[in-house]
N, C-alpha and C positions, 0 to 999 in steps of 0.2 A: 706552491705546487698544488696540483689537483689531488683530492682524496681518492679519486677513482683510479684503479689499475685495470687497464683493458686486458682481456684474455684473448689470445689469437685464435679465435674460433668463430665461424659464421655459418648459420643455417640459411639456405637460400631456397627460393621456390624451385620445384623440380617437376616439370611437366611430364616426365616419364613415369611418375607414380600415378597410376590410374586405378579406379574401382569400376565395377560393373553396377550400373544404376538402371532402374526401370525407365524405359522409354514410354512416355505417355502419348498415346495417339489421340489427337484432338483436332478440331477444325483449324486452329492456329497452331502450327508445329511447335512454337515455343511456350504454349500454354501449359502450365504445370498442373492443371486440374484434370484428372482422369475423367473421360466421358465414354459412354458406350455409343458407338456410332457405326456407320456403314464401313468405314475404313478398317476398323478392328475385325469385323466379320469377314471382309474381303480378304484380308491377310491370312486369317485362319483358314478360310475355305481354299485359298490359293495353295497353302501348304498341304492341306488334306487331299487336294486334287492331284498332287504330284505322284508319280510312280515311286515305288519303294526305292529303286536304284537312284533316282534323282534326289530323293530325300537324303539317302546315305551319302551321296556325293556332295551335296550342298553342306550338310552338317560336317563332313570331313574337311571341307575347305575352311569353314569357320573355326573348327578346332585347331587346324594347322596355323591359322592366322592369329588366334587369340589364346590358345590353350596354354602357352608358355608365359603368358602375361598375368595369369590369375590362378589362384588355387581352386581346384575342384569346380571348374567352369561348367561341367555337365550338370552338377547339382544345382548351380545357380540358375541354369536354363530351366531345369525341372521345376524349381521353386517358382520361377517367374511364370511358367505355364500354369501352375496351380492358381496363382493370383488372377491371371487373365481368365481362366476357366470359370472361376467364381464370379468375376465381373460380368461375363456374358451369359452365364448359365449353361456352360458346356458340360455335359455329363457323360458323353460318349467315351468309351474305352479306346484309347489310341496307343499305337506302338511307341516305345520309349523314344525312338529316333524322331518320330513325328512330334511328340510332345516337346522334345528338346529344341527342335528346329523352330517350332512356334515360339517357344520361350526366347530364343535368340533374336527373333524379329522384334521382340518387345523389350530389348535391352540395348544399352549403349555404354561406351566407355566415358568416364568423366574424370578429368584431371583436376582433382580436388584442391591442389595447392599450386596450380600453374601461375596464378597471378601474384600471390603473396603468401608469406608466412610472417606472422606478427604476434605481438601482444602475448608473450609467454608467461606462464606461471610455473612454479617449481615447489615440490614437496618431497619429503623422504619416501623412498620406495618401501612398500610393505615387506619386501624380501631383502634383508641385509646379510644373508648367508654368503660367506666367502669374501666379504669386503675386508680389505687390509685395515689393520688397526689405525685409527685416526682418519679413515676415509668414510665416505657416505655415498651409497647408491641413491639416485633420485629419479623421479618421474617428472618430465617436462610436458606440460600441455601447450598446444599452439592453436592459434586461430588460423586456419588455412582458407584461402580464398581462391575460388575457381571461376569457371564460366558463369556469366550472369551476376558476378559479384555475390555469389552465395557463400556464406561462411559456415564452416564445419569445425568440429573439434578433432584434433589428432594428437598423437603422443610421440615422444621420444624418451629413451632411457639413457642414463649416463652415470658417471662416477666422479665425485670430488676426491682427488688424491690427497694424502696427508700433507703434501707440499703446497697445496692450494691450486693446483692445475685442475682442469676439467677434461674428462675424456668421455666422448659420446660413443654409445654403441653404434656400430655401422648401420647406416640407413638400409632398411630391408628393401628387397626388390618388389615384394608384393604389398598390396594394400587392400583391405576388405571393409566394405560397409557393414557395420554391425547390424544385426537383425533387430528391428524395433517391434515392440508389442505395446499397443496403447491400452491404457486402463483409466479408471477414474482419477483425474488430476495428475497423471504421470504417463511417461513413456519409459519402458524398460528395454535395455539393450543387453545382449549377451555376445561374448566372443564365441561364435558358434561353430567355427571351422576347426577341425582337429589340427593341432600344432600351430594355431594362430598366435602370433606374438602381440603384446600390447602395442608395440610401435607399428604394427600393421593395421591397427584398429582406427576406423574413422566413424564418428558419430555425426549423422546428417540431420538437418531439420526434418521434423515429422508432422507436427501439428500446424494448424492454420496460423497460430500466434508466432510460430518459428519459421514460417515459410521462406523468408529471405535470409535467415541466418541465425546461428548460435555464436554470439560474439563475446570475446573478452572474458573467458573463464578465469575466475580468481579462486584458486584452490587453497584449501587449508586442511591440515591434519588436526582433527578435533578430538580432544580427550574429554570424555564425559565424567560426571561426578563419580561413577562406579569404576573409573579407570579404563573403560572400554574406549576404543578408538574407531573413528570413521573419517573418511575423506569427504568433505563437502566442498562445493564450489558455487559461487553465484556467477551468473552470466546474463547477458542481455539477449532476450528473444526478440527478433525483428520480423514483423509480418510483411514489411514493405510499405506499411502506412503507420504503424504504431509500434512502440517498444514496451517491454515489460521485463522485470527481473524475475528469473527463475532459479531453481536450485538443482545442482548436480550432486548425486549421492553415490558413493561406492565404498565398500569395505576392503576390497581386494583387487580392484582394477580388472576383475574378470566379468562382473556384471555391473551395470550402471542403471541409474534411474534419473530421469529429468522430471522434476516436479514443479508444479505451479506454486507461486507465492501470492498471497492476498494482502490487502490493506493499502492505504494511500502511499506508503513508502515504496511499495513494489512497482509503482508506475514509473520509477526513475531508474536511470543507469547507475552503475558504479557502486553497488552495495558490496561490502566485504565483511566477512564473519570473523569474529574473534575466535581463537582456538580453544576456548573453554568458557564455561558459564560464570556468571557473577550472581551470587545469591539466588540461584535457581533460574535466572533469566539468561537468555541468549543476548549477545551484544553484536551490533554491526556498526561500521562506519558507512555513512551514506552521503548523498548530496541532494537534499530536498529542494533547494532553490536554484539548482543548476550552476552554482558557483562557489559554494562553501562546504565545509565538512560538518556533518551532523553525527551525533552519537545516538544510536537507536537501541532500545531495549524491548524485549518481548519474551513472555513465558512460553510462547508458541513459535517454534522454528519456522512455521509456514505462514505466519501472519504478522505484518509489521505496520505500525502506526507511525505518525510523525515523531521526529526526534528533537534533540537539543542541539542547537548550533554551537559548535565549539571553536571554530576557526574559519576565517574568511580571507580573501585575497588582501595582501598588504604590500608586498614588494613588487617592483616593476616587472619581474619575470613571470609573475602569476596574476597580474592585475585584471586580465579578462575573466579568468575563472580558475578554480583549482578543484582537485578531487583526489581520491586515494589511488594508489598504485598497488593494490593487493591487500591481503589480510594482515592485520597487525601482528607483529613479531614480538614475542615475550622475551625480554631481557631482564637481568637483575635490576637494571636502572629504571625500567619502565617499559611501556609499550611503544615500539618503534613502528611508525606508519610511514611508508614511502608515499609521496604525493606527486601529482603532476600539476604543473602550472602552465597557463597559456598567456603569452605576452603579446607584444606588438607583432604584426604580420603573422598572427596565429602560429607562433613558434612554441612548440611543446618542449618542456624541460622537466627533469625529475629532481625533487627535493625530498626532505624528510621532516617528520614531526615526532617528538617524544611526548607521550602521555603518561600521567602518573600511574604507577603500578596498581594502587588501591582505588584510585578514583580516575578512571579514564576520561572523564569529562574535563579534567584539568590539564591544560597544556603546560609542559615544563621546558620545552625547547622546540625550536623550528629553524629551518634553513633560511638564512638571509639571502643566499645566492644558490643557484642550482648545484646539485651534485654532478649532474650530467646534462649537457645541452648538445644539440646537433652540431657536430664539428664541420669545419669548412670542407673537408674531404669526404664527408659522409652524410650529406643532407638531402641528396636527390633520391627520388623513388616515387612510388605510387601516390603518396601524400608527402610532399617535401617538408623539411624543417620539423620533424617529429622524432622524439625518442619517447618510448612508453613501455612500461612493464605492468604485468598483472600479478606480480609477486616475486619475492626474493626469499632466500633461506639463510639462516645463521648457522654457522658450523665452524668450530675450532677458532673462535675469536674473530672470524671474518664474516662479512655479509657477501653472499654470492647472488648476483643479480643478472638474469637474462633480460634482454630488452629488445623491443622492436625498433628498427631503424627505417624511418620514412614509410611506415606501413608496408614494408616490402620484405625485409629479411630480419634475422635475429642475431644479435651479438651478445657477448657476455662480459661482465665486469666483476671485480671484487673490491671490497672496501674493508679496511681494518676497523672493527666496530669501535674500539677505543678512540681512534682518530675522528670517526664520525660523530660520536657523542660529544667530544670536546669541541666540535665545530658548531653544534647546535646552540642557538642563542636563546636565552630565557626571554619569554614574551614581554617582560617589563623593560627590557633593554632594546626592544625593536625600534629601529629608525631607518629611514631611507638612506642607503649607503651612497657614497660618492663614487665617481667613475674609477678613481684610482684603486679603491678598495675592491670594487668588483673585479677589476683586472687582476689584482694580486691574488684573489681567491680562486682564479681559474674559471671564470664565468663561461668561456667559450670552448674550452679544450678538454680533452680527456688524455690521460697519460698514454703514451705509445707502448 
């Protein structure tokens, strides 16, 4: 039988969830680079030439059409007007209705998760007040994909019940793009609207390095040597031409920072931070050769050199390449690292590796066959034949794992940790398994 127990819960793309985004007026309508040109001035002058009654009527139509779809939409229009005024050097004092109507012309709705929700990560929620004994409130991060295949970061909140079921907070009607402020080496975001919930928050690409997406956030609740805690996450910034690893930082999920990483290792995808230091150093699992697991050490959280190769593809299901599926999870028995493997026909599956507690460079167990593979009934989507996660959480003797299905939607599974550890093979006993053993271990299916 399979080790995996499926949880009857699915998060799907929802085109009805939209945010207001800046509309950039440029010679080519889909150009994301803002430019000052005649079209911008023509639109502004067109609004300013309207009679007051016309301005009020047009603004009333817009508010009736969009006001119930967004929080404080007048404020959004006002803020957008201020941005445009700075761009074109407009210093004239204008009535609020004119300012807001101009702002509306330079905005548009964007369905940030219409195409896909995928590659989730999960961490304990910073607020555990009111949680039943034996339960755990959590934060789930998601990669949301919308028009133009632009990836953003969004969140959901939920509860692991003492019995092992998962209950998600209802999906909110509203979604709001968090306000970015750029500074040296980072972008800071705040949840700036009164009453704004975490699961209404969307973090969009801001810098040129991020232009085409913030991809595959791997969250970890990090405990420092002084017992203080912080939530970190590594993710891939994609410019449309190049990739780089960057760092997500928050202490409370109220304010966020996206910070650049430096060093040769930061030029690769799939870095995952350990939840504590070792001898003053930070540790990460990385993939420096695009196919194997490496252990990285650094005294500086923001600079990463080359690491030590600790594991490479071995079994048929991971022969093309392997990588981590989230931050290492500390257990009494060692460091549990979920892995992904790519096999024939670019089929992605999820396995696991156990590293020594005191020496994480030493592998003491690994999956001979996948824990989870795309099932026959659940393999089609935006990218077929893929299951993938960016992190799981251990609680009450179980591992709870959200995972992306075909780069389209998100499902959930749980595993008894004792059963998982018993199934991991010691590296000195690794050999290629025969077809009968693969079938017996549940290579293709997950439990219903």
